[in-house]
Structure formats: structure tokens, C-alpha cells
N, C-alpha and C positions, 0 to 999 in steps of 0.2 A: 534763592529759595524755591522759586517756581520750577526751575530746572530740576532741583533735587526732588521736589514733590512729584514731578512728572516721571522721573526715572524710577522712583519708589513705587509709583502706581503701576508702571509698566511691568516691573519685576513681580509685583503682587498678582497682576493679571496673568502673567506667564505661568507662575507657579499654580495659580488657581485652575488654569486650563489643564496643566499636567496632572493635577490631583483629580480633576473630573475624568480625564482619560483613563486614569488608573483606578477609578472607583470600582470596588468589588461589591456590587449591590446584592443583597441576599435576604432571605427570610430565616430568622433564627427561631427554632422551636424549642421551648423550654419544657423541663420535666413536670412543671406544674400545669401543663396543658395550654399555656398562653404562647403567643408568638409576637415577634416584632419585625418590622421592615427596617433593615439596617444597612450601613455602609461599613464593611469590614476593612480594617487597616493593617492588622497583623494577626498572626497565629503562631503561638509558641507552646509546645508541650501540652496541648489540649486547652490552652487558654486563648480566648478570642477577645481582641480589642476592637471596639466598634463605636460608631456614632449613630444616633437616630436621625441626625440632620447633618448635612455636609458643613453647615455654618457653625455647628456646635464647637465650642472651644475645648471642651474636655471629652475624652473618650471613656467608654464603659468597658470594664474587663470582667468577663465571666468564664468560669471553668467547667470541667466535665460534670461537676456536681449539679450544675444548673441547666446546662445545654443538652437537649436530647438529640437534635440533628440540625443540619444546615442545608439550605437549598439555595444555590447560587443562581442569580438571574443572568441571562445571556449578556455578553458585552460585545460592542460593535467590532472591535479589532479581531476577536476570535471568530465572529460570524463572517466577517469579510474574508478571513483566511480560509474558513471552511468552504465558502462559496467558490473561491479559486481552486481549492483542493478538489471539490466535486466536479469542477469544470476541467479537471486534469491539467491545470496550469500549476504544476508542482513547484517549479522554481520560484514563481512569484508567491505562491502560498507559503513556501518555506520561510521566506523573508518576513512575512507577517506573523507566522507562528513563532519565530524566534523573538520578534519584537514583543509579542504577547507574553511569551515565557519570561522575558526579562522584566516586563512591566509588573507582573503579579508574583514576582519571585518571593516576596515577603510572606506569601501564603503557601509556599511549596510543601509544607508539612500537612496541610489540610486536605481531607478526602475530597476528590473531584475538583480540586482547585484548577483555575485556568492556566496557571504556569505549567503544572505537570501535564495537563491535557495538551497544551500547545507544544510542549517539548516532545511529547509522544508523536504528535502528528508531523512535527518537523522531521523526526526520524523516518516516519512513513514516506514523507516526500523524498528523502534521500534514497530510500529503498526503491520507490517507484521510478526514480530517475536512474536507477542502477548505479548510483554514486556510492559504492560500497566502502570506499575509504571514509567518506563523511559519515556513513551509517556506523562504521566501526568506532570512530573517534567519538561520535555522539553517544553511543551506547556506554562508553567508558565513563562519561560524565553524567549520564542521566540518572536521576533519583526517581524510583518508581513508587515511593511511599504513598503519594496522593492518588494513585490509580486504584480503582475498586472493581472495574468491570472485567469479567473473566476473559473476554475477547482481547482486551488490551494487554492484560498480563500474559496471556498465552502467546500473543504476537511477539512479545519480548523474548519468549523462549524460542519461537520459530526463527528469530533473527540469528540463532546459532547456525542455521543452515547457510545464511548469507555470509557469515563470517568464514565458514569452511570453504564456501565458494570463492570468497576474496583471496583466501590463502591457497586456493587450488588444491585443497586436500580432498581429492576425489574418493579415496577409500573411506575417509571419515564420513563424507556425505552419503555414501552408499550405506554405511552402517547406521547413520542417523535415520535415514528414510525407512530402513527396515524396523528400527526400534519404534518409530512413530506410526507404523502401518495401522495399528489397531486403536490409536488414540482418536478421540472425537475432536475434530477441528472444524473451523468455519470453511466455507467454500473458498474464500480468498487464501486461507492458509494451506488448504489442500492443493490449490493451484501453485502456490509458491514452492511447496515441498516437491511436487511433481516436476516443476521446471528445474529446480536444482538437481533433482535425481536424474533427470534427462541429460543434463550437462555432464554429470558424473559418469553416466553410462557411456556417453559419447567419448569422453577422454579415456575411460577404461577399455573401450572397444579398440583402441590402438594396439592393445596386446591381445584382446579377444574380440574379433570382429562380430561374433554372434550376439554381443551385447547391444549392437545397433538396433536390433528389433525391440529390445527393452527400452532403448532411448525413445524410439517412435511411440511406443505404448505410453511412456511417461508424458511425452508432449501431447498426446491425444487426451490424456487425463486433464491437462491444463485447459484444453479447449472445452472439455465437457464440464469441468468443475465450476468455472466462474467466467465464462467468455464475455458476459455482458458488463461486468464490473472491473475485472483485472485485464483491461485492454492491453496494457504494455506487456504483460506476460503472454497473452494470447499471440500478439504480434511476434514476439521473440520466439515463442515455442513453434509457431507455424513456420516462421522463416527458417529456424534450425531444422525442422522436419523436412521441409522442401529441399534444403541443402543436402541432407542425407540422401534423399531420393535422387537428386541431380548428380550426385557423385557415385551412385550405384551402377556398376558396370552392367548388371543384368537388366536394370531399368533402361539403360542406354540401348542395349541390344533389342529390348522389346519395342522401343521407339523406332528403331531401324527396320524391324520386321513387321511393323504395324500394317495390317490389311494386305499382307503378302502371303504367298502360298506357304512360306516357312514360319508364319506366325504360330506361336504356341500359347493358346489361352490358358493352359494349365501351368505354365511356368511361373516360378516365384517372381521373376522380373515383370511379367505381364500383370500379375496381381498388384504388385507394388506400384506399377505405373498407373493403374486405375485408382489406387489410394492417393497418389500424388495429384491426379487430376481432380478427384473429389475435394481434396484439401484446398487446392488452388481456387476452385470454383466457390467453395464455402468462404474462403478469405475475401474473394472479390465481391460476392453477393452480400456479405455481412457488413461491407463498408470499411473494412480495415485498411483498404488501399488509401483511404484519406489520412490515415496515421502514417503508414509506410507503404509506398508503392511496391508492387511485385516486380522483381527484375525480369528481364527478357527470358532468362534461363528458367524462371518459374512460370511465367505466363504461358510458355509453350506447352506446359502440361494440360492446359485447359482444352486443347483440341483433341485430346485422347479421351473419348467418352466410353463409359460402360453401357453397352447396348441395352441391357436389362434395366439399368437405372433410367436411361433415356425413355424407354418404353413406359415405365411406371410413371415418370413425370408427365408424359403425354396423356396417359390415361387419367391422371389426377386432374389435368386441365379440362 
């Protein structure tokens, strides 16, 4: 009997701990002006089932005729995942976001619920890791009903760029970027669109080399749009741009003729060499080498300096 009692007690404790971990604490605002601090257990078709106390044996069910709004309090698992996400530990963050998404799945229909929010950020982790296969499969299963923030909803639209990128549909990417040119987007979204467009231009330049200059312009937009927050995109864009410069025969010639009597400072190659030098120095000084080191082929650009820029730097000091 003692053994059975002990096992029963352990099972009860285990389930109690699970329930506490899955508590969705919130404040319910009612249409009569009152409010309650509650623990929400489920949400179906506008009806909320909740308890005023975790130890209560029976739940209370209220519908849209009674409830004006719901404010969810922060939950530890989501906050832990967000801390990892903000620290750019996307692989670890994704694991916790998926756990959070599953834990609060019973509330998936509710506005701003933690299941949907966690699912959204799990998608963002895949995107920031450039795991486009995971992003694509995740988008197929994702239910956006619980999202209310315009930035989140628009990001789901922007993910169509990454799907075209995954499929290597460069013509479609070029068309999408043109269609979105006048749309108001966040800095992060502008950086994403520019990066994908740069990649499209690079691939399309295999048939029309003149498009490489447009690829460089697109990558420059990534750097200027959101270099402080979209670190993974800045690193990728800068690396791609430096690779374009490194493969440019005119840039190579300008390097060979540097400070010789045959040097032509008006040549396109000389100008692009200065651009490559400025980009490499920017990358180094901004600390992006801690994320991804510059290869020897790119580091060499730093020794080619723009005399006017160097003079201005000296004057500023």
C-alpha cells in the first residue's frame, strides 16, 4: 500500500509540475469593465476556459459576449528562447521555441498566444540560419491566426522571397523585388529583400554581366538597411560583394598597376578596387570578423587605400 501511495504521489507531482510549466497566466478584461487574474487552459471558437486558482477543481468558461480582451503574462520558456534568439544563438533558440509552441498548442486560436508567437520565431530561427528547407516545411504547417502584429504578418509575406531563393527561381526573385520596391517594410525586411535580390542579380549576371553592378548595389543596401541587427545577412552580403570584386578582371589589373606609372585612377577597375578596400575595412572595423573571418583574398583589399579618404580621416583625428 505504501509503495502504491508513493507511486501515486510521484505521478501527481510530475503532472502538477507539467501543468505549472504549461500555465498560461493572463488578465481577462470583461465588457462590464472588470478584470480577473486567471490561468487559461483552452480556447475554442472565441470561448476561454480558465481558472482563478491553479488548485481549483472546476474551470470557468466565458465567451465573446463577456470578454473584451486578453493580456498574456510572460512565460519563462518563451523568455528563455527570446534571450537565446537575441544573443544570435538561433539553433538553441529554435529548440526552445518549438517546445514552447507545443506546450501552448491548446491556445493556438487565441490572439497573441505563445504557441503561435513561438512558432513564428522558430521560423525566424530557420531563416537566420539560412536553413531554407526547414523554413519552407515550417511555413507549410504554420497557422498564422494568432498573429496580430503587422511586422510579423508581413514577415510571412517576405518569406516568399526565401522560398524563391530556395527554388533558385532567380527571375521570380527579380520580379518580386520590383513589385515590393514601393512597399513600406521594416529595416530587417528591406535587408532580406535586398540580399535575395543581390543573389538573383548575381545568377542572372551569368547571361548579362552588366547586372553585377546591380548585385553590388543590392548588397550595399543590406549593409545600410540593418547592419546592426541583421548580422548574418550583412556578413553574407559583404562576403558576396567582396567575392565579386575579387573575381573582377579589371580590379585585378588595378591591383597590379597600383602606384605604377601605368596606374589609371579614372578606370572602372581602380574605382571598384577602392570600393572593395572600403568594404573590407568596414567589415573589419565593425567587428564582423568575429562572426566570419575575412579570407586572405579579401584581406588584401585593405592595403589599397583611397588617398582622399585617408586624408579626410587624418583631418578628422
